[in-house]
Steps between C-alpha positions, in 0.01 A plus 500: 500500500176544694371183653173596666262777570699614810807559279286680248369750765852565604637544147211748427594689818860520388405634156287762669797592730748540208246697314467740797872528520529588130215752547702673790842473323348649175418817712849535650749368253686707265399463136846392398521228757145368454534240211776311698322543822159380389607208263576257781162562661329469176664167415408355843135623460480348155661160625243484803212581262600231262504254805150619604367439151673158473338400827150632406485316158589168649190287603420525872605189697139436610337589161326242311551464135207621269488162342445331844172712540344342197 
């Protein structure tokens, strides 16, 4: 679970790193081994992307509620 913007940045960097690894492996792996080789990376990327979205849809800790502006 991402708790702050620093962790958000780190998680985004990890997603980018995993995507680069997949891109490199895609060019070197044998076709018959690719599904098994790529599935773990894909699952981890999807998990981290879910954490990013969960964090982004939560209200910011310093944000004021729309009703408070009225």
